[in-house]
C-alpha positions as CSV (number, residue, x, y, z in Angstrom):
1,X,-7.3,-38.8,8.4
2,X,-3.4,-39.5,9.4
3,X,-2.2,-39.2,6.1
4,X,-4.1,-35.8,5.7
5,X,-3.3,-34.6,8.9
6,X,0.4,-35.5,8.5
7,X,0.7,-33.4,5.2
8,X,3.6,-31.1,5.1
9,X,2.1,-27.2,5.4
10,X,6.0,-25.7,4.9
11,X,5.5,-22.1,3.3
12,X,7.5,-19.3,2.3
13,X,5.8,-15.8,1.8
14,X,6.8,-12.3,1.3
15,X,4.4,-9.0,2.6
16,X,4.5,-6.0,0.3
17,X,2.4,-2.6,0.6
18,X,0.2,-1.1,-2.2
19,X,3.8,0.3,-3.8
20,X,5.3,-3.0,-3.5
21,X,7.7,-1.7,-0.8
22,X,8.5,-4.7,1.7
23,X,6.6,-4.4,5.1
24,X,8.8,-5.7,8.0
25,X,7.6,-6.6,11.3
26,X,4.1,-8.3,10.2
27,X,2.7,-10.9,12.7
28,X,1.8,-13.7,10.6
29,X,-0.2,-16.2,12.0
30,X,-0.6,-19.9,10.5
31,X,-4.0,-21.5,11.4
32,X,-3.2,-25.4,10.5
33,X,-6.2,-27.4,10.5
34,X,-6.5,-31.0,11.4
35,X,-9.4,-33.6,11.0
36,X,-10.3,-34.9,14.6
37,X,-13.0,-37.4,13.1
38,X,-15.6,-37.4,10.6
39,X,-17.9,-34.7,12.4
40,X,-15.0,-33.0,14.4
41,X,-11.9,-30.6,13.7
42,X,-9.2,-29.1,15.5
43,X,-5.7,-27.6,14.8
44,X,-3.1,-25.4,16.0
45,X,-1.6,-21.7,15.4
46,X,2.0,-20.5,15.0
47,X,3.1,-17.2,14.7
48,X,6.2,-15.8,13.0
49,X,7.1,-12.3,11.9
50,X,8.2,-11.2,8.4
51,X,11.8,-9.7,8.3
52,X,13.4,-6.8,6.7
53,X,13.0,-8.1,3.0
54,X,9.2,-8.7,3.6
55,X,9.8,-12.1,4.0
56,X,8.3,-15.3,6.5
57,X,8.1,-18.8,6.3
58,X,6.9,-21.7,8.2
59,X,8.6,-25.0,7.9
60,X,8.3,-28.5,9.9
61,X,4.4,-28.0,10.7
62,X,1.8,-30.5,9.4
63,X,-1.6,-30.9,9.0
64,X,-4.7,-30.9,6.6
65,X,-4.7,-27.4,5.5
66,X,-3.8,-23.9,6.7
67,X,-4.9,-20.2,6.5
68,X,-2.8,-17.0,7.3
69,X,-3.5,-13.7,9.1
70,X,-1.4,-10.9,9.0
71,X,-1.3,-8.1,11.4
72,X,0.8,-4.7,12.0
73,X,-0.5,-1.5,13.3
74,X,-1.1,1.1,10.5
75,X,-1.8,-1.8,7.9
76,X,-4.8,-3.6,6.5
77,X,-4.9,-7.1,5.6
78,X,-7.9,-8.8,3.7
79,X,-8.8,-12.1,4.6
80,X,-10.6,-12.6,1.0
81,X,-7.2,-12.6,-0.7
82,X,-6.6,-15.8,-2.4
83,X,-3.3,-16.5,-0.9
84,X,-4.5,-16.2,2.8
85,X,-5.1,-20.1,2.2
86,X,-2.4,-22.5,1.1
87,X,-3.5,-24.0,-2.1
88,X,-3.6,-27.7,-2.2
89,X,-0.9,-27.5,-5.2
90,X,1.2,-25.5,-3.7
91,X,5.1,-26.5,-3.9
92,X,7.2,-24.8,-1.1
93,X,10.2,-22.8,-2.5
94,X,12.2,-20.3,-0.8
95,X,13.2,-18.7,-4.0
96,X,9.4,-18.1,-5.2
97,X,7.5,-16.7,-2.2
98,X,3.8,-15.9,-2.0
99,X,2.9,-12.5,-2.3
100,X,0.9,-11.1,0.3
101,X,-0.2,-7.6,-0.5
102,X,-1.5,-5.4,2.8
103,X,-2.2,-1.9,2.4
104,X,-0.5,1.1,4.3
105,X,-3.0,3.4,5.8
106,X,-2.6,7.2,4.9
107,X,-4.7,8.2,7.7
108,X,-8.3,7.5,8.4
109,X,-11.3,10.4,7.4
110,X,-14.4,11.1,8.7
111,X,-16.5,9.4,6.0
112,X,-20.3,9.7,5.4
113,X,-22.3,6.5,5.0
114,X,-26.0,6.5,3.6
115,X,-28.0,3.4,3.2
116,X,-30.8,3.6,0.5
117,X,-33.4,1.3,0.0
118,X,-36.2,1.8,-2.8
119,X,-38.8,0.5,-5.6
120,X,-37.6,1.0,-9.1
121,X,-39.8,0.8,-12.4
122,X,-39.3,-2.0,-14.6
123,X,-40.2,0.3,-17.7
124,X,-36.8,2.2,-18.0
125,X,-38.4,5.1,-16.0
126,X,-35.6,6.7,-14.2
127,X,-35.3,7.3,-10.5
128,X,-32.6,9.9,-8.9
129,X,-30.4,9.1,-5.7
130,X,-27.9,11.2,-3.7
131,X,-25.2,9.0,-2.4
132,X,-23.8,11.8,-0.2
133,X,-27.2,12.3,1.9
134,X,-29.0,9.2,1.0
135,X,-31.9,10.8,-0.7
136,X,-34.4,8.6,-2.8
137,X,-35.9,11.4,-4.4
138,X,-33.1,13.6,-5.8
139,X,-29.5,13.7,-6.6
140,X,-27.0,13.3,-9.7
141,X,-27.1,9.6,-9.8
142,X,-29.8,8.0,-12.1
143,X,-30.7,4.4,-12.0
144,X,-33.2,2.9,-14.5
145,X,-34.1,-0.7,-15.2
146,X,-35.6,-2.3,-18.1
147,X,-36.9,-5.8,-18.1
148,X,-39.0,-7.9,-21.0
149,X,-41.5,-8.5,-20.3
150,X,-42.4,-6.2,-17.7
151,X,-44.6,-8.3,-16.3
152,X,-42.7,-11.5,-15.6
153,X,-43.3,-15.2,-14.6
154,X,-41.3,-15.3,-11.8
155,X,-40.6,-19.1,-12.7
156,X,-39.0,-18.1,-15.9
157,X,-35.7,-16.0,-17.0
158,X,-36.2,-12.9,-18.5
159,X,-33.9,-10.3,-20.4
160,X,-33.2,-7.4,-18.1
161,X,-30.6,-4.4,-17.8
162,X,-30.0,-1.6,-15.7
163,X,-28.2,1.8,-16.5
164,X,-26.4,3.9,-13.8
165,X,-25.6,7.5,-14.9
166,X,-23.7,10.1,-13.2
167,X,-23.0,12.8,-15.7
168,X,-21.1,15.3,-13.4
169,X,-18.6,12.9,-12.9
170,X,-18.9,9.0,-13.3
171,X,-18.3,5.3,-12.0
172,X,-15.3,3.2,-11.9
173,X,-15.8,-0.9,-10.8
174,X,-13.8,-1.5,-7.8
175,X,-11.2,-4.5,-8.4
176,X,-8.6,-4.1,-6.0
177,X,-8.7,-5.7,-2.5
178,X,-8.3,-2.8,-0.8
179,X,-10.7,-0.1,-1.8
180,X,-9.4,2.9,0.5
181,X,-8.0,5.4,-2.6
182,X,-10.5,6.4,-5.3
183,X,-8.7,6.9,-8.6
184,X,-7.9,10.1,-10.1
185,X,-9.5,9.0,-13.6
186,X,-11.0,6.6,-15.4
187,X,-14.6,7.2,-14.6
188,X,-17.5,6.5,-16.7
189,X,-20.5,8.9,-17.1
190,X,-22.8,5.8,-17.6
191,X,-22.5,2.5,-16.7
192,X,-24.7,-0.7,-18.0
193,X,-25.2,-4.3,-16.4
194,X,-27.2,-6.6,-18.6
195,X,-28.4,-10.2,-18.3
196,X,-30.0,-12.6,-20.8
197,X,-32.4,-14.8,-20.6
198,X,-30.6,-17.4,-22.5
199,X,-26.9,-17.0,-20.1
200,X,-25.8,-19.9,-18.4
201,X,-25.3,-18.2,-15.1
202,X,-28.6,-16.0,-15.6
203,X,-29.6,-14.7,-12.5
204,X,-32.2,-11.8,-11.4
205,X,-30.0,-10.5,-8.6
206,X,-26.6,-8.6,-9.1
207,X,-24.4,-6.9,-6.8
208,X,-21.6,-4.4,-8.2
209,X,-19.4,-1.8,-6.3
210,X,-17.9,1.0,-7.7
211,X,-16.1,3.8,-7.0
212,X,-17.6,7.2,-7.5
213,X,-17.0,10.9,-8.3
214,X,-19.9,13.8,-8.4
215,X,-17.8,16.5,-9.9
216,X,-17.0,17.3,-6.1
217,X,-16.9,14.2,-4.0
218,X,-15.1,11.1,-4.3
219,X,-16.4,7.5,-2.8
220,X,-17.3,4.2,-3.1
221,X,-20.8,2.2,-3.8
222,X,-22.2,-0.9,-3.9
223,X,-25.6,-1.3,-6.2
224,X,-27.8,-4.4,-5.0
225,X,-30.5,-4.7,-7.5
226,X,-33.1,-7.5,-7.5
227,X,-34.8,-7.6,-10.8
228,X,-37.9,-10.3,-10.4
229,X,-40.1,-8.3,-8.3
230,X,-43.7,-9.2,-9.2
231,X,-45.7,-7.2,-9.6
232,X,-43.3,-4.0,-10.6
233,X,-41.7,-2.1,-9.0
234,X,-38.6,-4.2,-8.4
235,X,-36.2,-3.6,-5.5
236,X,-32.9,-1.7,-5.5
237,X,-30.5,-1.0,-2.4
238,X,-27.5,1.4,-2.6
239,X,-24.7,1.3,-0.1
240,X,-22.3,4.3,-0.4
241,X,-19.4,5.8,1.5
242,X,-18.2,9.5,0.8
243,X,-15.4,11.7,1.6
244,X,-16.8,15.0,2.3
245,X,-13.6,17.1,2.1
246,X,-13.2,16.1,-1.8
247,X,-10.0,13.8,-0.9
248,X,-10.0,10.6,-2.5
249,X,-8.9,9.1,0.7
250,X,-11.6,6.4,1.9
251,X,-10.4,4.9,4.6
252,X,-11.6,5.5,8.0
253,X,-14.7,6.1,10.1
254,X,-18.3,7.2,9.1
255,X,-21.3,8.9,10.0
256,X,-24.6,7.0,9.3
257,X,-27.7,8.4,8.1
258,X,-30.8,6.4,7.7
259,X,-33.8,7.2,5.6
């Protein structure tokens, strides 16, 4: 434990916004963990502030591990980013700082939120939904699922696929850490999620996040599908945020609708 708690936690980082511009004045907190016993842990916190080049550093501190939290008014930082924890194989180098991307908020807007829970047929029969209102019986978003066989043995893997269609606009996968701005292009009118029974990572459960455009409104949507409900139908959950103004800005508060 002594050797673990006395490892060097020297670290060099750089904060930049979504446009790659260095951010000055960000408060960076390093939470350094220690091992007190086989069942108890401890630690200390250290604070510093990024300079005009967006750079910050921690030197002369020791512990078993370290995580980082960034704060500045008008900016957002995702704790889920890989850089938020000090890698075990990290080699400190002031000339090669670890990049910490933050999101500079453009201004929060009023977003509409809807949460839908519904049954979904397993033979390809489509069902329509409306992310804007939360309707389970109408809308431009169509979901259809096919599984083989339709009536499954819940203990055995099976082939299944789900198709999402939004003909008037489309869907685009969310891959960036800050889903605050819907893209202007790159939407696909049809998206398919597939799982083969012989896949090494076979799973009847899938959660996918997308930006969407319905021809008038932009938003982001999470599709949560459980394909192994037996007997049919199976279960789908849709959670969406929509900007009713037509703006691509997805920052800010929301109004919840329950159906």
